[in-house]
KOLLONU-491925 format. One record per residue (C-alpha): residue in one letter; y, x, z negated. Coordinates in Angstrom, 3 decimals, m for minus. Each point is the difference from the previous one (the first is absolute). Layout:
<site><residu>a</residu><py>Y</py><px>X</px><pz>Z</pz></site>
...
//
This chain:
<site><residu>x</residu><py>0.021</py><px>m0.002</px><pz>m0.001</pz></site>
<site><residu>x</residu><py>3.363</py><px>1.452</px><pz>0.928</pz></site>
<site><residu>x</residu><py>2.096</py><px>1.002</px><pz>m3.013</pz></site>
<site><residu>x</residu><py>2.881</py><px>m2.354</px><pz>0.922</pz></site>
<site><residu>x</residu><py>m2.335</py><px>m2.970</px><pz>0.022</pz></site>
<site><residu>x</residu><py>m1.580</py><px>1.029</px><pz>m3.300</pz></site>
<site><residu>x</residu><py>3.469</py><px>0.334</px><pz>m1.497</pz></site>
<site><residu>x</residu><py>0.825</py><px>m3.608</px><pz>1.050</pz></site>
<site><residu>x</residu><py>m3.225</py><px>m1.205</px><pz>m1.610</pz></site>
<site><residu>x</residu><py>0.750</py><px>1.796</px><pz>m3.249</pz></site>
<site><residu>x</residu><py>3.690</py><px>m0.991</px><pz>m0.067</pz></site>
<site><residu>x</residu><py>m0.798</py><px>m3.661</px><pz>0.677</pz></site>
<site><residu>x</residu><py>m2.680</py><px>m0.182</px><pz>m2.672</pz></site>
<site><residu>x</residu><py>2.161</py><px>1.781</px><pz>m2.543</pz></site>
<site><residu>x</residu><py>2.939</py><px>m2.383</px><pz>0.447</pz></site>
<site><residu>x</residu><py>m2.318</py><px>m3.007</px><pz>0.124</pz></site>
<site><residu>x</residu><py>m1.524</py><px>0.984</px><pz>m3.315</pz></site>
<site><residu>x</residu><py>3.365</py><px>0.723</px><pz>m1.589</pz></site>
<site><residu>x</residu><py>1.642</py><px>m3.240</px><pz>1.067</pz></site>
<site><residu>x</residu><py>m2.854</py><px>m2.558</px><pz>m0.038</pz></site>
<site><residu>x</residu><py>0.811</py><px>m1.172</px><pz>m3.527</pz></site>
<site><residu>x</residu><py>3.517</py><px>m0.843</px><pz>1.235</pz></site>
<site><residu>x</residu><py>m1.484</py><px>m2.171</px><pz>2.799</pz></site>
<site><residu>x</residu><py>1.089</py><px>2.457</px><pz>2.678</pz></site>
<site><residu>x</residu><py>m2.499</py><px>0.562</px><pz>2.752</pz></site>
<site><residu>x</residu><py>m0.062</py><px>3.277</px><pz>1.917</pz></site>
<site><residu>x</residu><py>m2.000</py><px>0.282</px><pz>3.192</pz></site>
<site><residu>x</residu><py>0.227</py><px>2.012</px><pz>3.165</pz></site>
<site><residu>x</residu><py>m0.650</py><px>m0.777</px><pz>3.658</pz></site>
<site><residu>x</residu><py>m1.435</py><px>2.871</px><pz>2.039</pz></site>
<site><residu>x</residu><py>0.582</py><px>m0.876</px><pz>3.624</pz></site>
<site><residu>x</residu><py>m2.234</py><px>1.312</px><pz>2.730</pz></site>
<site><residu>x</residu><py>1.053</py><px>0.631</px><pz>3.569</pz></site>
<site><residu>x</residu><py>2.548</py><px>m2.738</px><pz>0.706</pz></site>
<site><residu>x</residu><py>1.334</py><px>m0.724</px><pz>3.477</pz></site>
<site><residu>x</residu><py>3.698</py><px>0.798</px><pz>m0.316</pz></site>
<site><residu>x</residu><py>2.611</py><px>1.780</px><pz>2.091</pz></site>
<site><residu>x</residu><py>m0.789</py><px>3.200</px><pz>m1.855</pz></site>
<site><residu>x</residu><py>m3.752</py><px>m0.165</px><pz>0.597</pz></site>
<site><residu>x</residu><py>0.490</py><px>m1.046</px><pz>3.606</pz></site>
<site><residu>x</residu><py>2.041</py><px>3.141</px><pz>0.490</pz></site>
<site><residu>x</residu><py>m2.695</py><px>2.076</px><pz>m1.730</pz></site>
<site><residu>x</residu><py>m2.682</py><px>m1.448</px><pz>2.293</pz></site>
<site><residu>x</residu><py>2.086</py><px>1.049</px><pz>3.003</pz></site>
<site><residu>x</residu><py>0.394</py><px>3.523</px><pz>m1.357</pz></site>
<site><residu>x</residu><py>m3.431</py><px>0.665</px><pz>m1.458</pz></site>
<site><residu>x</residu><py>m2.898</py><px>m0.039</px><pz>2.444</pz></site>
<site><residu>x</residu><py>m2.957</py><px>m2.025</px><pz>m1.208</pz></site>
<site><residu>x</residu><py>1.714</py><px>m1.444</px><pz>m3.110</pz></site>
<site><residu>x</residu><py>m0.399</py><px>m3.611</px><pz>1.111</pz></site>
<site><residu>x</residu><py>m3.707</py><px>0.323</px><pz>0.810</pz></site>
<site><residu>x</residu><py>m0.670</py><px>2.059</px><pz>m3.146</pz></site>
<site><residu>x</residu><py>1.564</py><px>m2.634</px><pz>m2.253</pz></site>
<site><residu>x</residu><py>m1.906</py><px>m2.807</px><pz>1.707</pz></site>
<site><residu>x</residu><py>m3.269</py><px>1.919</px><pz>m0.205</pz></site>
<site><residu>x</residu><py>0.365</py><px>0.434</px><pz>m3.763</pz></site>
<site><residu>x</residu><py>1.346</py><px>m3.485</px><pz>m0.795</pz></site>
<site><residu>x</residu><py>m2.787</py><px>m2.584</px><pz>m0.482</pz></site>
<site><residu>x</residu><py>2.418</py><px>m2.834</px><pz>0.796</pz></site>
<site><residu>x</residu><py>0.341</py><px>1.591</px><pz>3.457</pz></site>
<site><residu>x</residu><py>3.765</py><px>m0.303</px><pz>0.216</pz></site>
<site><residu>x</residu><py>3.259</py><px>1.426</px><pz>m1.278</pz></site>
<site><residu>x</residu><py>1.607</py><px>m1.936</px><pz>m2.815</pz></site>
<site><residu>x</residu><py>2.978</py><px>m2.272</px><pz>0.472</pz></site>
<site><residu>x</residu><py>3.037</py><px>m0.174</px><pz>m2.327</pz></site>
<site><residu>x</residu><py>m1.130</py><px>m3.511</px><pz>m0.907</pz></site>
<site><residu>x</residu><py>m3.182</py><px>1.496</px><pz>m1.450</pz></site>
<site><residu>x</residu><py>2.071</py><px>1.931</px><pz>m2.525</pz></site>
<site><residu>x</residu><py>2.283</py><px>m2.992</px><pz>m0.579</pz></site>
<site><residu>x</residu><py>m2.982</py><px>m2.182</px><pz>m0.961</pz></site>
<site><residu>x</residu><py>m1.096</py><px>2.482</px><pz>m2.672</pz></site>
<site><residu>x</residu><py>3.600</py><px>0.230</px><pz>m1.314</pz></site>
<site><residu>x</residu><py>0.265</py><px>m3.794</px><pz>m0.177</pz></site>
<site><residu>x</residu><py>m3.227</py><px>m0.194</px><pz>m1.960</pz></site>
<site><residu>x</residu><py>1.001</py><px>2.698</px><pz>m2.443</pz></site>
<site><residu>x</residu><py>3.397</py><px>m1.593</px><pz>m0.551</pz></site>
<site><residu>x</residu><py>m1.369</py><px>m3.531</px><pz>m0.479</pz></site>
<site><residu>x</residu><py>m1.420</py><px>m1.678</px><pz>m3.124</pz></site>
<site><residu>x</residu><py>m3.452</py><px>0.317</px><pz>1.566</pz></site>
<site><residu>x</residu><py>0.046</py><px>3.652</px><pz>m1.065</pz></site>
<site><residu>x</residu><py>1.330</py><px>m0.453</px><pz>m3.525</pz></site>
<site><residu>x</residu><py>m3.135</py><px>1.556</px><pz>m1.511</pz></site>
<site><residu>x</residu><py>m0.175</py><px>2.854</px><pz>2.562</pz></site>
<site><residu>x</residu><py>1.410</py><px>3.325</px><pz>m1.236</pz></site>
<site><residu>x</residu><py>m0.884</py><px>3.594</px><pz>0.715</pz></site>
<site><residu>x</residu><py>m1.409</py><px>m0.965</px><pz>3.394</pz></site>
<site><residu>x</residu><py>0.141</py><px>2.270</px><pz>3.011</pz></site>
<site><residu>x</residu><py>m0.310</py><px>m2.252</px><pz>3.022</pz></site>
<site><residu>x</residu><py>m0.917</py><px>1.742</px><pz>3.224</pz></site>
<site><residu>x</residu><py>1.167</py><px>m2.058</px><pz>2.935</pz></site>
<site><residu>x</residu><py>m1.545</py><px>2.049</px><pz>2.718</pz></site>
<site><residu>x</residu><py>m2.679</py><px>m1.996</px><pz>1.801</pz></site>
<site><residu>x</residu><py>m2.702</py><px>2.014</px><pz>m1.784</pz></site>
<site><residu>x</residu><py>1.323</py><px>3.407</px><pz>1.065</pz></site>
<site><residu>x</residu><py>m0.197</py><px>1.437</px><pz>m3.518</pz></site>
<site><residu>x</residu><py>m3.426</py><px>m1.528</px><pz>m0.625</pz></site>
<site><residu>x</residu><py>m1.464</py><px>2.405</px><pz>2.552</pz></site>
<site><residu>x</residu><py>1.139</py><px>2.970</px><pz>m2.102</pz></site>
//
């Protein structure tokens, strides 16, 4: 696991533990490869990036901004009031492949 990702896990869980008694939930969304202007530019500049991402993503597609928005709506709604310390990968299964 990359150190930056491990740091987010640890930071999120630490804050979630510290603030849970105050009814403050702390969670993090880890986006995968999302189809944006920035990633479109990267696909144009880096040979094979598009196919490499698709090959490793079980969902078989790049993410859409709405995919991230759905996770954010859930985590900001009452439906997630008992969710804290969660690290939610929104990546079409990319991280599940290791």
